[in-house]
Every structure is written in C-alpha cells, then in structure tokens.
C-alpha positions as CSV (number, residue, x, y, z in Angstrom):
1,M,160.5,154.1,-17.8
2,A,159.6,156.4,-20.7
3,K,162.5,157.2,-23.1
4,G,163.7,160.7,-23.3
5,I,165.7,163.1,-25.4
6,Y,167.6,165.9,-23.8
7,V,168.8,169.3,-25.2
8,G,171.2,171.8,-23.7
9,A,169.6,175.0,-22.4
10,G,171.7,177.5,-20.5
11,G,174.4,174.9,-19.8
12,V,171.8,172.5,-18.3
13,A,170.4,169.3,-19.9
14,R,166.6,169.7,-20.3
15,R,164.3,166.8,-21.0
16,M,162.3,167.4,-24.2
17,K,158.6,167.1,-23.2
18,K,157.1,167.1,-26.7
19,A,158.1,166.8,-30.3
20,Y,156.1,167.7,-33.4
21,V,156.4,167.1,-37.2
22,G,154.5,168.8,-40.0
23,V,151.8,166.7,-41.7
24,A,149.6,168.2,-44.4
25,G,150.2,171.7,-43.1
26,K,149.5,170.7,-39.5
27,A,151.7,170.1,-36.4
28,R,151.4,166.6,-35.2
29,A,152.7,165.3,-31.9
30,V,155.4,162.6,-32.2
31,R,154.6,159.7,-29.9
32,K,157.8,157.6,-30.4
33,M,161.2,158.0,-32.1
34,Y,163.6,155.2,-33.1
35,V,167.3,155.1,-34.1
36,G,169.2,152.4,-35.9
37,V,171.6,150.4,-33.7
38,G,173.2,147.3,-35.1
39,N,170.7,147.2,-37.9
40,R,167.9,147.2,-35.5
41,A,165.4,150.0,-34.6
42,R,165.8,151.0,-31.0
43,L,163.3,153.2,-29.1
44,C,165.0,156.5,-28.2
45,Y,162.0,158.7,-27.3
46,S,158.5,158.0,-26.1
47,A,155.9,160.6,-25.2
48,E,153.3,157.9,-24.2
49,P,152.6,157.1,-20.6
50,E,154.3,154.0,-19.2
51,Y,154.3,152.1,-15.9
52,A,157.4,152.9,-13.8
53,G,156.8,150.7,-10.8
54,T,156.2,151.7,-7.2
55,G,157.4,154.7,-5.4
56,A,158.1,155.4,-1.7
57,P,155.0,154.1,0.1
58,L,152.6,156.3,2.1
59,A,153.5,156.7,5.8
60,A,150.6,154.3,6.6
61,P,148.0,152.2,4.8
62,K,144.8,154.1,4.2
63,Y,142.1,154.8,1.7
64,G,139.9,157.8,0.8
65,A,142.8,160.2,1.0
66,K,142.7,163.2,-1.4
67,A,145.4,164.7,-3.5
68,A,146.2,168.1,-4.9
69,A,149.4,169.8,-6.2
70,A,151.1,172.9,-4.8
71,R,153.5,173.9,-7.6
72,N,156.1,171.2,-7.9
73,C,154.8,168.9,-5.1
74,A,151.9,166.5,-4.9
75,L,150.2,166.4,-1.5
76,I,148.1,163.4,-0.3
77,G,146.1,164.2,2.8
78,G,143.6,162.7,5.2
79,G,141.8,159.4,4.7
80,R,140.7,156.5,6.7
81,F,142.6,153.7,8.4
82,A,141.2,150.2,9.1
83,G,138.5,149.9,11.8
84,T,135.6,152.0,13.1
85,A,137.1,153.7,16.1
86,S,137.4,157.5,16.3
87,N,141.1,157.3,15.5
88,A,140.4,155.6,12.2
89,V,140.4,158.9,10.4
90,C,143.8,160.7,10.0
91,N,145.1,164.2,9.3
92,T,148.5,163.1,8.0
93,V,149.9,164.5,4.7
94,D,152.4,162.7,2.4
95,A,154.2,165.0,0.0
96,Y,156.0,163.9,-3.2
97,D,158.3,166.2,-5.1
98,T,159.3,165.9,-8.8
99,S,162.0,163.3,-8.0
100,L,159.3,161.3,-6.0
101,T,161.0,161.9,-2.7
102,R,158.5,161.7,0.0
103,T,158.3,164.1,3.0
104,A,155.8,164.7,5.8
105,P,154.6,168.3,5.9
106,A,152.6,169.7,8.8
107,A,149.4,167.7,9.3
108,L,146.0,168.9,8.3
109,G,144.3,171.2,10.8
110,D,141.5,168.6,11.2
111,K,141.2,164.8,10.6
112,R,139.5,164.5,7.2
113,Y,137.6,161.7,5.5
114,L,135.1,162.2,2.7
115,H,136.7,165.6,2.1
116,S,137.7,167.4,-1.1
117,A,141.0,168.6,-2.5
118,V,142.0,170.8,-5.4
119,P,144.9,172.9,-6.6
120,L,144.4,176.7,-6.8
121,G,147.2,179.0,-7.9
122,A,150.2,178.4,-5.6
123,Y,148.1,176.4,-3.1
124,A,146.7,173.0,-2.6
125,L,143.4,173.1,-0.7
126,F,141.8,170.5,1.5
127,A,138.2,171.3,2.4
128,G,135.4,169.9,4.5
129,G,135.1,166.2,5.4
130,T,134.5,164.5,8.7
131,A,136.7,163.2,11.6
132,T,134.5,160.1,12.0
133,P,134.4,156.9,9.9
134,T,130.6,156.9,10.0
135,A,130.4,160.1,8.0
136,R,128.4,161.9,10.7
137,G,129.1,165.6,11.4
138,G,131.5,167.5,9.3
139,H,134.0,170.3,9.0
140,N,133.8,173.7,7.4
141,T,137.5,174.3,7.7
142,V,139.9,174.6,4.7
143,D,143.6,173.9,4.9
144,A,145.9,175.6,2.3
145,Y,149.5,174.4,1.6
146,D,151.8,176.7,-0.4
147,A,154.8,175.7,-2.6
148,S,157.0,175.5,0.5
149,L,154.5,173.1,2.1
150,T,153.6,175.6,4.8
151,R,150.0,175.2,6.0
152,T,147.6,178.1,6.6
153,S,143.9,178.3,7.0
154,A,141.8,179.6,4.2
155,A,138.3,181.2,4.8
156,A,135.9,178.6,6.1
157,L,133.3,177.0,3.9
158,S,129.8,178.5,4.3
159,R,128.7,175.4,6.1
160,M,130.0,172.1,7.4
161,R,129.8,169.3,4.9
162,T,131.3,166.2,3.4
163,R,131.3,164.6,-0.1
164,M,131.5,167.7,-2.2
165,G,132.4,167.9,-5.8
166,C,135.2,170.3,-6.8
167,T,137.0,171.7,-9.8
168,V,139.0,174.8,-10.9
169,L,137.7,177.3,-13.4
170,G,140.4,179.8,-14.3
171,S,141.6,181.4,-11.1
172,R,138.8,180.1,-9.0
173,A,138.1,176.8,-7.2
174,L,134.4,175.7,-6.8
175,F,133.2,173.3,-4.0
176,A,129.7,172.1,-4.8
177,G,127.0,170.1,-3.1
178,G,127.8,167.6,-0.4
179,G,126.0,167.6,2.9
180,Q,125.8,165.9,6.3
181,G,124.6,162.5,7.5
182,G,123.3,159.7,5.2
183,L,122.8,159.7,1.5
184,T,119.3,161.0,1.5
185,T,117.8,164.2,-0.1
186,G,117.3,165.7,3.4
187,G,121.0,165.5,4.2
188,A,122.3,167.0,0.9
189,F,122.9,170.6,-0.1
190,T,122.9,172.7,-3.2
191,T,125.6,175.0,-1.8
192,V,128.5,176.2,-4.0
193,D,131.5,178.0,-2.3
194,V,133.9,179.8,-4.6
195,Y,137.6,180.6,-3.7
196,D,140.0,182.9,-5.5
197,E,143.7,182.7,-5.4
198,A,143.9,185.0,-2.4
199,L,141.9,182.3,-0.6
200,T,138.8,184.6,-0.3
201,R,135.5,182.8,-0.3
202,T,132.3,184.0,-2.1
203,A,129.0,182.4,-2.6
204,G,128.2,180.8,-6.0
205,T,124.8,180.2,-7.5
206,P,123.5,177.0,-5.9
207,L,123.3,173.7,-7.8
208,S,120.0,173.0,-9.4
209,T,119.5,169.9,-7.2
210,K,120.7,168.7,-3.8
211,R,123.3,165.9,-4.1
212,F,126.3,164.3,-2.6
213,F,129.4,163.3,-4.7
214,P,128.8,165.4,-7.8
215,A,131.7,164.8,-10.2
216,G,133.5,168.0,-11.1
217,A,135.5,168.8,-14.3
218,T,136.3,171.8,-16.4
219,V,136.1,172.2,-20.1
220,G,136.7,175.4,-22.0
221,S,135.1,178.2,-20.0
222,H,132.7,175.9,-18.1
223,A,132.9,174.1,-14.8
224,L,130.6,171.0,-14.8
225,F,129.1,169.2,-11.9
226,A,127.6,165.9,-13.0
227,G,125.4,163.3,-11.3
228,G,125.8,162.2,-7.7
229,T,123.4,160.8,-5.1
230,P,121.0,160.4,-3.3
231,K,118.8,157.5,-4.2
232,D,119.9,155.9,-7.4
233,G,121.9,158.9,-8.5
234,S,121.3,162.0,-10.5
235,L,121.6,162.5,-14.2
236,V,121.7,166.3,-13.9
237,V,124.7,168.2,-15.2
238,D,125.1,171.8,-14.0
239,A,127.4,174.1,-15.9
240,Y,129.0,177.4,-14.6
241,D,130.5,179.8,-17.1
242,A,133.4,182.2,-16.5
243,S,131.0,184.7,-14.8
244,L,129.7,181.8,-12.7
245,T,126.3,181.9,-14.3
246,L,124.5,178.5,-14.0
247,T,123.0,176.7,-17.0
248,A,122.0,173.2,-17.6
249,A,124.0,170.8,-19.9
250,A,122.6,167.7,-21.3
251,N,121.9,165.0,-18.7
252,L,124.3,162.1,-18.2
253,S,123.2,158.9,-20.1
254,S,123.7,157.0,-16.9
255,A,123.9,157.9,-13.2
256,Q,126.8,155.5,-12.9
257,N,128.9,157.9,-15.0
258,S,129.6,160.2,-12.1
259,Y,132.2,158.0,-10.3
260,A,135.2,159.6,-12.1
261,A,135.8,162.8,-14.0
262,A,138.7,164.1,-15.9
263,A,139.4,166.7,-18.7
264,V,141.6,166.3,-21.7
265,G,142.0,167.9,-25.1
266,G,139.0,170.1,-25.0
267,Y,136.7,167.5,-23.4
268,A,135.3,166.7,-20.0
269,L,134.9,163.0,-19.4
270,F,132.5,161.4,-16.9
271,A,133.0,157.6,-16.5
272,G,132.0,154.7,-14.3
273,D,130.1,151.5,-14.1
274,T,128.9,151.6,-17.7
275,A,130.3,150.6,-21.2
276,D,130.5,154.2,-22.4
277,A,131.6,157.5,-20.8
278,D,129.7,160.8,-21.2
279,V,131.9,163.3,-23.0
280,Y,131.2,167.1,-23.2
281,D,133.1,169.5,-25.5
282,A,133.7,173.2,-24.9
283,S,130.2,174.0,-26.4
284,L,128.7,171.5,-23.9
285,T,127.7,169.2,-26.7
286,K,127.5,165.6,-25.3
287,T,128.6,162.4,-26.9
288,T,129.3,158.9,-25.5
289,V,132.7,157.3,-26.0
290,S,134.2,154.0,-24.9
291,I,136.8,155.3,-22.5
292,L,137.0,152.4,-20.0
293,S,138.1,148.9,-21.1
294,A,135.7,147.5,-18.5
295,A,132.9,149.1,-16.5
296,R,134.1,149.9,-12.9
297,Q,134.4,152.8,-10.4
298,P,138.0,154.1,-11.1
299,D,140.0,157.0,-9.7
300,A,140.9,159.6,-12.3
301,V,143.5,162.4,-12.9
302,T,144.6,164.5,-15.9
303,A,148.3,164.9,-16.7
304,G,150.6,165.3,-19.6
305,G,147.8,165.5,-22.2
306,Y,146.2,162.3,-21.0
307,A,143.2,161.4,-18.7
308,F,144.1,158.4,-16.5
309,F,141.4,156.1,-15.1
310,A,142.8,153.6,-12.6
311,G,141.6,150.7,-10.5
312,G,138.1,150.6,-9.1
313,D,136.2,147.7,-7.5
314,E,138.3,144.6,-7.9
315,S,140.3,146.0,-10.8
316,S,144.0,146.8,-11.3
317,T,143.3,148.1,-14.8
318,V,144.7,151.5,-15.9
319,D,143.1,153.1,-19.0
320,V,144.4,156.3,-20.5
321,C,142.6,158.6,-23.0
322,D,144.5,161.1,-25.2
323,A,143.3,164.4,-26.6
324,S,141.6,162.6,-29.6
325,L,139.7,160.4,-27.1
326,T,141.7,157.3,-28.2
327,R,142.0,154.8,-25.3
328,T,145.1,152.8,-24.4
329,T,145.3,150.3,-21.6
330,L,148.6,150.5,-19.7
331,T,150.4,148.0,-17.5
332,A,148.2,147.3,-14.5
333,L,148.5,148.6,-11.0
334,S,150.7,146.4,-8.7
335,E,147.6,145.6,-6.7
336,A,143.9,145.8,-7.5
337,R,142.2,148.4,-5.3
338,N,139.8,151.3,-5.1
339,S,139.4,154.7,-3.4
340,M,143.0,155.7,-4.2
341,A,144.4,159.3,-4.2
342,A,145.3,160.2,-7.7
343,A,148.0,162.9,-8.2
344,A,150.4,164.3,-10.9
345,V,153.8,165.8,-10.2
346,G,156.6,166.6,-12.7
347,D,156.8,163.8,-15.2
348,Y,154.8,161.4,-13.0
349,V,151.3,160.3,-12.1
350,L,150.7,158.6,-8.8
351,F,148.0,156.3,-7.5
352,A,148.4,156.1,-3.8
353,G,146.8,154.0,-1.0
354,G,143.3,152.5,-1.4
355,R,141.7,149.3,-0.4
356,N,140.5,146.1,-1.9
357,T,137.1,144.4,-1.6
358,E,138.3,142.5,1.4
359,S,138.9,145.8,3.1
360,L,142.7,145.3,3.1
361,Y,144.2,148.8,3.2
362,H,147.3,149.7,1.2
363,D,150.2,152.1,1.4
364,T,151.3,151.4,-2.1
365,V,152.1,154.2,-4.5
366,D,152.0,153.1,-8.2
367,V,153.9,155.4,-10.6
368,Y,153.4,156.1,-14.3
369,T,155.6,158.4,-16.4
370,I,154.1,161.0,-18.7
C-alpha cells in the first residue's frame, strides 16, 4: 500500500495527493519522503503507484468487459462468459466505489460484447456491441449511468455496430469506426457519433478509412483514432480538433501499436506487439518511445499522472509511464491474462476479469494504488 501523509482540513484528515519542492526555479513533484526512526530512514510518503493486492472479485468470471467511471464509482459492464451459447454474453454491471466496495447496479439494457465504454461528465456510457459470442449483429443502444448508479438510455448510435474506438474530447465523447460481421473492409464503417454531456448525439466527420478497433486517445485539443483492422491493420491516425475538424496525423510506425492507448503528461501513447510505442504530443508530432518492457497486447488506463499497461497475451506484467515518459515495471498481476477491464476510481486502478491463453476465465480484480 502506498504511504501517505494527512493534513487537517475543516476538522477532517485529508490525504495529501501530491507534494512539490522548488528546484532551479521550478516546482518538482516529490516521489518519496523519508523520516529518521531509530537511525534508519523510513518511508513515510510515496506518490508512486504500487500493487495493493486483489479486491472483491467480479460477480462472475468473464472477459471483454468494459469500464468507465461515473464520478466516484467505476463501473465494469458486459463481457463474455465461457462457451459459445447465446447466454455466453452478459449484461451484468459491477460497481466499485472509492473504498473498493463492490455493488451490483441495474443491468445494462442489452447484453454487450465487443462494445465500448467511456466517461462523459456525470455519466458512464456503454455503447454498441453484440449479444452473441460470434460477433454477428449488433446494437445501436447506449446505456448511461449517473453518479447514483441509475441507468437511463442515451440517444441511440446512428447505426448498429461493434468494435468501435472511443475517447473524450473536452465535454464530448466520440465513438468511431467499428462495424458488423467479420473483420473485412466490407463489414467496417467510417462512422463517428458524437455525444455531449446532455447525452445528445450528433454526427461527426467520418474517419478517413473504414476500420474496426481503432485505438482512441486524447492529447491537448485533439482526439486521435489510430490503427485498427481489417487485414493486417491500419497505420492511419485520424485527428479531430476542438471544432471536430478532421486532419491526418503521422502514421503509426507499426499496425501492432493500436492494441492499447493511453494519455499522460501531454502525450498520447499507442502501444502493442512491438518494441516501441508511438507517442504524439499536443502538436501531433510523433516519436517512438520504449513504453512496454516486453511486446504484447496489454490493457491500458490513465490515472494519477501515470499510464498503466497491464497483462496481454500470456503476460502478468504491469508497466507504468509517467508524464516524462519514464517507464517503471510494477509488481505483476496476480494472474497472467488478457482482455481485462481497466478502471480508475479514487486512489486506485483496477484490472478486472480477463482470460488466459487456455481460455480460463477470471473474476479476479487486481488493485494498484496511485
């Protein structure tokens, strides 16, 4: 558990989130503090992520669930159970509050697999997906959960689809690409649906190419959608500015770098089965940086000034990257797995569910402090 320092505020003990010292006229974040006890230096404060063990497990083992936060609660919804029967896809939702207490809010309006989830204002949105494990068909429905975990229906997507990319740009959520059926050009779309905080949908400028699974991340005033499939993947990176005007950023260096996306410290990071990640700054200048300690297909989330990349393939590795793009490898997940739901709530990051290469499904929730 990360060490903390508390201060009194309004008669209540408040945990100090960050500490700074002046160095050469600049404020520098303090990573760790020590005090002398018995002539030995003892750690009294740590602002670095640490492994905290496992939390309350999901209600059932599953993989492919998606996560989004509604204020002070992380919601993990949908996903797939073992098997191929029609009941292999679920609509259950697990909710974790800032003390990591798990509750079960109202289920999603539809069973969802290969869906998308994103936080928007006071809501957590779950959009699209399919009720079948074969990925055929699809939904155009969008479930919205507020801070009290009440579920309502947002305006429907403009068309039924699965495997969309998503990200938030200011006060708007963008759902891009995706499609229906198999991973071929004919089944993919360029569609972009835009939601505001009133849950009203408008049409965005279409992507420049049809694709499933574009990776979405936001940097500065741009929302980026990078790579994806069909065929061997796409190198294309589409950028939307604050007025939702579409421009082209530099291509990915590898199509494999669209498996995971996160944003930290003025950078958008796209990583995957390669040695180096593609990193874009606020001016959309691209560099390549060694973000992963080993090439794999991780799940990613941003929290507490860090980008987390966890698991993937047969790996239990968790790499974190700070605002200066320095990588640290943390204590590993309790179990090697992929296709987890990654969420942040309060002082914690959660990696929930997933499966391993033998298709063993998990209900495990690994917890890291931030």
